[in-house]
C-alpha positions as CSV (number, residue, x, y, z in Angstrom):
1,X,-61.0,50.5,26.7
2,X,-61.8,52.4,29.8
3,X,-58.5,54.2,29.5
4,X,-59.4,55.2,26.0
5,X,-62.6,56.6,27.1
6,X,-60.8,58.6,29.9
7,X,-58.4,59.8,27.4
8,X,-61.1,60.8,24.9
9,X,-63.1,62.5,27.5
10,X,-59.9,64.4,28.7
11,X,-59.3,65.5,25.1
12,X,-62.8,66.6,24.7
13,X,-62.6,68.6,27.8
14,X,-59.3,70.2,26.8
15,X,-60.8,71.3,23.3
16,X,-64.0,72.7,25.1
17,X,-61.9,74.7,27.6
18,X,-59.6,76.0,24.7
19,X,-62.7,77.1,22.8
20,X,-64.0,78.9,26.0
21,X,-60.7,80.6,26.8
22,X,-61.2,83.6,24.5
23,X,-64.7,84.2,26.1
24,X,-63.2,83.8,29.6
25,X,-60.4,86.2,28.9
26,X,-62.8,88.8,27.4
27,X,-65.0,88.5,30.4
28,X,-61.9,89.0,32.6
29,X,-60.8,92.1,30.7
30,X,-64.2,93.7,30.5
31,X,-65.1,93.4,34.2
32,X,-61.5,93.5,35.5
33,X,-62.7,91.5,38.4
34,X,-63.3,87.8,39.1
35,X,-66.3,86.3,37.6
36,X,-69.4,86.5,39.9
37,X,-70.4,83.3,41.7
38,X,-73.8,82.6,43.0
39,X,-75.3,81.0,46.0
40,X,-78.7,79.8,46.8
41,X,-78.2,79.8,50.6
42,X,-80.9,81.4,52.9
43,X,-78.2,83.5,54.7
44,X,-77.4,86.9,53.2
45,X,-74.9,89.6,53.6
46,X,-75.8,92.8,55.3
47,X,-73.4,94.7,52.9
48,X,-72.4,98.2,53.3
49,X,-73.2,100.8,50.6
50,X,-72.9,104.5,50.1
51,X,-74.1,106.7,47.3
52,X,-71.9,106.5,44.3
53,X,-72.6,110.1,42.8
54,X,-69.5,111.7,41.7
55,X,-69.0,115.1,43.5
56,X,-65.3,115.7,42.5
57,X,-65.6,119.2,41.3
58,X,-62.1,119.2,39.9
59,X,-63.0,116.3,37.5
60,X,-66.4,118.0,36.6
61,X,-64.8,121.3,36.0
62,X,-66.9,123.4,38.3
63,X,-63.8,124.7,40.2
64,X,-60.9,125.6,38.0
65,X,-59.2,128.2,40.1
66,X,-56.1,127.8,42.6
67,X,-56.7,127.7,46.2
68,X,-58.5,125.8,48.9
69,X,-62.0,124.1,48.4
70,X,-64.2,122.7,51.3
71,X,-67.0,120.1,50.7
72,X,-69.2,118.8,53.3
73,X,-71.7,116.1,52.0
74,X,-74.3,114.1,53.6
75,X,-75.5,110.7,52.3
76,X,-78.4,108.4,53.0
77,X,-78.8,105.0,51.8
78,X,-81.2,102.2,53.0
79,X,-80.7,98.6,52.1
80,X,-83.9,96.8,52.7
81,X,-84.4,94.7,49.6
82,X,-83.1,91.2,49.5
83,X,-81.6,90.2,46.2
84,X,-80.2,86.9,44.9
85,X,-78.3,87.6,41.8
86,X,-80.4,90.1,39.8
87,X,-83.8,88.8,41.4
88,X,-85.6,90.2,44.4
89,X,-86.1,87.8,47.1
90,X,-89.1,87.9,49.7
91,X,-88.5,85.3,52.5
92,X,-91.4,83.9,54.4
93,X,-91.8,81.2,57.1
94,X,-88.6,79.1,58.1
95,X,-86.3,81.0,55.8
96,X,-87.3,84.5,57.4
97,X,-86.1,83.2,60.8
98,X,-82.4,83.7,60.0
99,X,-82.2,86.4,57.5
100,X,-80.9,90.0,57.1
101,X,-83.6,92.6,57.3
102,X,-82.3,96.0,56.7
103,X,-79.1,98.2,56.9
104,X,-79.8,102.0,57.4
105,X,-76.5,104.0,56.6
106,X,-75.8,107.8,56.9
107,X,-72.5,109.3,56.3
108,X,-71.1,112.9,56.6
109,X,-68.1,113.4,54.4
110,X,-65.8,116.2,54.8
111,X,-63.3,116.8,51.9
112,X,-60.6,119.5,51.8
113,X,-58.8,120.3,48.5
114,X,-56.0,122.4,47.7
115,X,-55.4,123.5,44.1
116,X,-51.7,124.3,44.2
117,X,-51.6,125.4,40.5
118,X,-53.5,124.6,37.3
119,X,-51.9,121.3,37.1
120,X,-51.5,119.9,40.7
121,X,-53.7,119.5,43.7
122,X,-54.1,117.4,46.8
123,X,-57.1,116.5,48.9
124,X,-58.0,114.8,52.2
125,X,-61.4,113.3,53.2
126,X,-62.7,111.9,56.4
127,X,-66.1,110.3,56.9
128,X,-68.3,110.0,60.0
129,X,-70.8,107.1,59.7
130,X,-74.1,106.4,61.4
131,X,-75.5,103.0,60.9
132,X,-78.1,100.8,62.1
133,X,-78.4,97.2,61.1
134,X,-80.9,94.5,62.1
135,X,-81.3,90.8,61.2
136,X,-83.0,87.7,62.6
137,X,-81.5,84.8,64.4
138,X,-83.9,82.0,65.2
139,X,-86.6,84.4,64.8
140,X,-85.2,86.9,67.3
141,X,-84.0,90.4,66.2
142,X,-80.4,91.3,66.5
143,X,-79.2,94.6,65.9
144,X,-76.1,97.0,65.9
145,X,-76.1,100.8,66.2
146,X,-73.1,102.9,66.0
147,X,-71.7,106.4,65.0
148,X,-68.1,106.2,64.2
149,X,-65.3,107.9,62.2
150,X,-64.6,105.9,59.0
151,X,-61.5,105.4,56.8
152,X,-59.8,108.5,55.8
153,X,-58.4,109.2,52.2
154,X,-55.6,111.3,50.8
155,X,-55.0,111.7,47.1
156,X,-52.8,113.9,44.7
157,X,-54.1,115.2,41.5
158,X,-52.6,116.1,38.2
159,X,-54.3,117.4,35.1
160,X,-53.3,119.1,31.9
161,X,-54.0,122.6,31.1
162,X,-57.1,123.4,29.1
163,X,-56.7,122.8,25.5
164,X,-58.7,124.7,22.8
165,X,-60.6,122.5,20.3
166,X,-61.7,123.2,16.7
167,X,-65.3,123.8,17.5
168,X,-64.2,126.3,20.2
169,X,-64.7,124.3,23.3
170,X,-61.8,122.9,25.6
171,X,-60.7,119.6,26.9
172,X,-58.6,118.4,29.8
173,X,-57.2,114.9,31.0
174,X,-56.3,114.2,34.4
175,X,-55.3,111.5,37.1
176,X,-55.6,110.9,40.8
177,X,-53.5,108.6,42.9
178,X,-53.8,108.1,46.7
179,X,-54.4,105.8,49.7
180,X,-57.3,105.0,52.0
181,X,-56.1,104.7,55.4
182,X,-57.3,102.3,58.1
183,X,-58.6,105.0,60.5
184,X,-62.1,103.4,61.1
185,X,-62.6,100.8,63.8
186,X,-63.6,97.2,62.5
187,X,-64.5,95.6,65.9
188,X,-67.7,97.2,66.8
189,X,-70.0,95.0,68.9
190,X,-73.5,95.3,70.0
191,X,-74.8,95.4,73.5
192,X,-74.6,91.5,74.0
193,X,-70.8,91.8,72.9
194,X,-71.4,90.2,69.3
195,X,-69.2,91.8,66.8
196,X,-70.9,93.0,63.6
197,X,-69.7,91.7,60.3
198,X,-66.7,93.0,58.8
199,X,-68.5,94.3,55.8
200,X,-70.9,96.2,58.2
201,X,-67.9,97.8,60.2
202,X,-67.2,101.7,59.9
203,X,-63.8,100.6,58.7
204,X,-62.2,97.7,56.7
205,X,-58.9,97.6,58.7
206,X,-57.0,97.7,55.4
207,X,-55.0,100.4,53.5
208,X,-56.3,100.7,49.9
209,X,-54.8,102.1,46.8
210,X,-56.9,104.8,45.1
211,X,-56.5,105.6,41.5
212,X,-58.5,107.2,38.8
213,X,-58.2,108.9,35.3
214,X,-60.6,111.4,33.8
215,X,-61.5,113.4,30.8
216,X,-63.5,116.6,30.9
217,X,-64.8,118.5,27.9
218,X,-66.3,121.9,27.9
219,X,-68.6,122.4,25.0
220,X,-68.5,125.5,22.6
221,X,-71.3,127.1,24.4
222,X,-69.1,127.3,27.5
223,X,-72.0,126.6,29.7
224,X,-72.0,122.8,29.3
225,X,-69.5,120.4,30.6
226,X,-69.4,116.6,30.2
227,X,-66.9,114.2,31.8
228,X,-66.0,110.5,32.2
229,X,-63.9,109.0,35.0
230,X,-62.6,105.4,35.7
231,X,-61.9,104.6,39.4
232,X,-60.1,101.9,41.2
233,X,-59.9,101.0,44.9
234,X,-57.7,97.9,45.7
235,X,-56.8,96.8,49.2
236,X,-52.9,96.3,49.8
237,X,-53.2,93.6,52.4
238,X,-55.5,91.5,54.6
239,X,-56.2,92.6,58.1
240,X,-57.3,90.2,60.8
241,X,-58.8,87.5,58.5
242,X,-60.5,90.0,56.1
243,X,-59.7,91.7,52.7
244,X,-62.5,93.6,51.1
245,X,-63.1,93.1,47.4
246,X,-61.6,95.6,45.1
247,X,-63.8,98.1,43.4
248,X,-63.9,99.3,39.8
249,X,-66.2,102.2,38.8
250,X,-67.1,104.4,35.7
251,X,-68.8,107.6,36.0
252,X,-70.4,109.6,33.1
253,X,-71.8,112.9,33.7
254,X,-73.0,116.2,32.3
255,X,-74.0,119.5,33.9
256,X,-75.0,122.7,32.3
257,X,-75.9,126.2,33.2
258,X,-79.7,127.1,33.2
259,X,-79.2,130.4,34.9
260,X,-76.4,132.3,36.4
261,X,-77.1,130.3,39.8
262,X,-78.7,127.0,38.7
263,X,-77.1,124.1,37.2
264,X,-78.8,120.7,36.5
265,X,-76.6,117.7,36.5
266,X,-77.0,114.1,35.3
267,X,-74.8,111.2,35.8
268,X,-74.6,107.3,35.2
269,X,-72.5,105.5,37.8
270,X,-71.3,102.0,37.4
271,X,-69.5,100.0,40.0
272,X,-68.2,96.5,39.9
273,X,-67.0,95.0,43.4
274,X,-65.2,91.6,43.8
275,X,-65.9,89.4,46.7
276,X,-64.5,89.9,50.0
277,X,-61.9,87.3,51.1
278,X,-60.4,85.9,54.4
279,X,-61.7,83.7,57.3
280,X,-64.0,86.5,58.6
281,X,-65.5,87.3,55.2
282,X,-68.4,86.1,53.4
283,X,-67.1,85.4,49.7
284,X,-70.3,83.6,48.7
285,X,-72.4,86.5,49.6
286,X,-70.4,89.7,48.8
287,X,-69.6,91.5,45.7
288,X,-71.6,92.4,42.7
289,X,-72.3,95.2,40.1
290,X,-74.7,98.1,39.6
291,X,-75.6,100.6,37.2
292,X,-77.4,103.7,38.6
293,X,-78.9,106.9,37.3
294,X,-78.4,110.2,39.3
295,X,-80.2,113.3,38.4
296,X,-79.1,116.5,40.4
297,X,-79.1,120.1,40.8
298,X,-76.5,122.7,41.9
299,X,-77.2,126.3,43.1
300,X,-74.7,129.1,43.6
301,X,-75.4,130.8,46.9
302,X,-72.5,133.1,46.5
303,X,-69.8,133.4,43.9
304,X,-67.6,131.2,46.2
305,X,-70.3,128.8,47.6
306,X,-72.5,126.2,46.0
307,X,-75.2,123.8,47.4
308,X,-76.0,120.6,45.6
309,X,-78.1,117.5,45.7
310,X,-78.6,114.3,43.9
311,X,-81.1,111.2,43.9
312,X,-79.8,108.1,42.8
313,X,-81.7,105.1,41.5
314,X,-80.4,101.8,40.6
315,X,-81.4,100.7,37.1
316,X,-79.6,97.4,37.3
317,X,-78.2,95.4,40.3
318,X,-76.6,92.0,40.3
319,X,-75.1,90.6,43.6
320,X,-73.1,87.5,44.4
321,X,-75.1,85.2,46.5
322,X,-77.9,86.9,48.5
323,X,-77.4,90.5,49.8
324,X,-79.4,93.4,50.9
325,X,-79.6,96.0,48.3
326,X,-80.9,99.8,48.1
327,X,-83.9,101.0,46.3
328,X,-82.6,104.5,46.1
329,X,-80.0,106.8,47.8
330,X,-79.6,110.5,48.1
331,X,-76.9,113.0,48.9
332,X,-76.8,116.7,49.6
333,X,-73.8,119.0,50.2
334,X,-72.4,122.4,50.2
335,X,-68.9,123.4,49.0
336,X,-66.9,126.6,48.9
337,X,-63.6,127.8,47.8
338,X,-61.1,130.6,49.1
């Protein structure tokens, strides 16, 4: 009798799992990452975040000429809001004695792009990171402060020639492929000799595959352009017990010309990051997804030089476990071509 009950329960479990299989597959395809797991632990991840605004002007169509383009961008992000899942967390009493408090990150990003012709281009980017992080251990503050070079990126670009459309506009499809190099340090320690968490370090220690596809449409008024881009960043190996979670992002944006010099811009930026893995990772408290709205302005200083700025505000955030999250982020930059 006991054996029959076991077999019956096993059969019910199999039917139940088979019934859920389409839903599981749909979730996997939709997110393209592992399903998020949740933790109710008091410990949280300090995380590392940068502004997700898309400033790839080749994708947006702001630059379509051959030649060299230089972009210097500054970002600031402060993560000072603890979240568990999609809920804000305010720790008090005993829980607050061992908790992450804030991460203040500033990054300068220099990007050099060479448009070989109307179809092909290459670019290289190098970041400089200024980061301060603080958390509490047994009620005592512990902090890290560093200024370091981060991980460089090299990518190649291909896009079709502009094609006229029936309504008088134009469209282009393109793709990027490249690699993130392990140029940043991943063993930074504070004054007591304690190494920062791997997710806090200026470099991941890994080489990552970079890939994206995009579609750009110039409307019939010629002054308005919209674009959509899908991005992938996937680590190629583990390094010293750590492998960062892969990232999948989607950017949707529009820019138009108000005057001959001033262009307002608006973007929606979605990112889904899988949990980190490895013995020095925190898989239960890393990864998540976010959707942000990013209004901005671009101003033409000279025919060859533009200044721009964005403010990014998350409209939805969901983290795995418990993590520090930003309330807003900002970026300003200047770019020129020759």
